[in-house]
N, C-alpha and C positions, 0 to 999 in steps of 0.2 A: 656287439655285446649282447649277451643273454641276460635280460632283465630278471628273469626267474632266478637264476643263480645269484644274481647281485642282491635281490630281495632276500632270498634263503639265506645269504650270509650275514645278513643283518637281523634275521629272526622275523621278518615281515613275510606276510602271506597276501595273496590276491585280495582276500577279504579285508585285510587291514587296509589296504589302499583304497577299496571302495568305501569304507567307512570314514577314512580321512577325507576323500572327495565329497561324501554326503555331508560331513561337518562342516567343510569349507562352504559348500553350496548354502547350507543352513545359516552360516554366520554372514555371508553375503546377503541373503534374502532377508535376514533379520535386520541388518543394517539399513538396508533399503525401506523396509516397513517403517522403522524409527524415524528415519529421515522424512518420509512422506508424511507421517503423522505429526511430526514436529512442524513441518510446513503448513499443514492443514489446520493444527492448533493454532498457530500465529495468525493464520488468514481468519480462522473463526474469531479470535479475540479482536481483531481489527475490524471485522464486520460488526460484532456486538458494540464496539466503542462508537462506531458512526452511527448505528442504530439508536443508542442512547443519546448521542449528541442531537440526532434529528428529532427525537421526541422531546428534548429540553427546548429546541427551536421551535416545535409546534406548540408547546405550553406558552412561550413567549409570544407568538402570533396570537393566540387565542386570547391571552390576557390583553393584548393591544386591541383586538377586535372588541372585546368587552367594554374597554374604556372608551372607545370611539362610539359604540352603539348607546352607552350611558350618556356621553355627551350630546348625540344627536337626539336623544329622548328627553333630556332635561335642559339642554342648553346651558348647563353651568359649566364654566371655565375650571372650576374646581376639579373636575374629572380630569382634565388635561394639564394639570399643575406641573407634572413631570414629563410633558410631552417631548421635550428634547431629548430625554434618556430613552423613551420609547422609539423616538425616531432614529436615534444611533443605533439601537438594537436591531431595529428593521433593516437599517442600511447594512449592518454586519451580515444579517441573515441572506441578504440579496448576493452577498459575496462569498457564499459557500463555495468550497471546491467543486469542480466538475471533471469528469473524465469521459471524453468522447471518442468513440472508435470511428476513425474516418477512413476506413478502408486500408491504405498501407501504412498508416501511423495511428498513435494514440496521442490525443491531445488532452493535456491536463491544464486547466486554468484555475488559479487560486488568487485570493485577495491576500495582500500584504500589507498591513495598516502600518503607517509610519514609519517605514523602513527604506533606507536608501539602497540602492542597487549594489554599492560596495560591500554591503553587509549579508548579501544573498548568496549562498553556495547551493549549487545543484549537482547532484551526482545520481547515479542510477545502477541497479543490476539489472539482469535479465527479467526480473518479476517486480521491480518496484522503482519508484523515484523517490529520492530523499531531497528535501528542500530544508537546507539549514539557514538559520537566521541568527546573526549576532547582534546585540544592542551596542549602544555606545560604550558600555563598560565590557564589551567582548564576552558577554554571558550567551553561550550558545543555546538555541532550541532547534530541535530537528522533528520534522513531521515526515512519516514514511507513508506513501501512497501505494497501495497494492494495485498491480496493474493486471487486467483480465486476460492478457496474452503475453508472449514473451517477446521483449523489444532488444533493440541493439542499443546498449548502454553508451557506446562510444560515439554515437551519431545524434545527440540531442541537439535540438535547436530551442535556445532559450531566449525569449524576448520579455522586457519588463516595460510596461506602458502604464503611466499613472501609479496606482497601487496594484495593478494586476499582473501576476506572473504567469506567462503562457509558456508552455513545454511541448514541443513536438518531439515525440520519440517513435522513430520507424520501427515497424514491426520487423522481427528478425525472420528470415526465410528459413524454411525447414528443408534440411537435406533430403534427398531421396529416400535413404534409408529409414530416416525418422518418421516419414509420411507413411511408409509401408506397416511401421509399427503400429 
């Protein structure tokens, strides 16, 4: 079949086809850019949120240090009147989540205070791990942890010891074509 005659019968020229091709290419490129921008915006918000949390924790530690220094210098128990509250806050700070790159897997450790194993749900995408917690009234709270590499979400190994949740997420192996890119 002669495509030139077919195009001419519809009133289309080769230039029209080239313009349509360029337009389609631009639409695909634009959708990719928007997708990446959305992803990086989401990651940026997550990083800023973590940074703000760390700043709050740093202020709490500095406050506790000041109270302890004042107690050491004056010997007054009045300075440590609310020590149990400070101790609880410091304990909570010790249980901040950590993400470790262990070679072939990523290990996420996080503290889950006063929650039974039955109330914890873990799921994942290739780029994040979601820890969902329900309380006794079934009110859900979810925390999304961004992962620094691509993982295999179907092969998570989840352990729950005491109040610590440990999640082993194997890294996804890249195909030969993806490595070349």
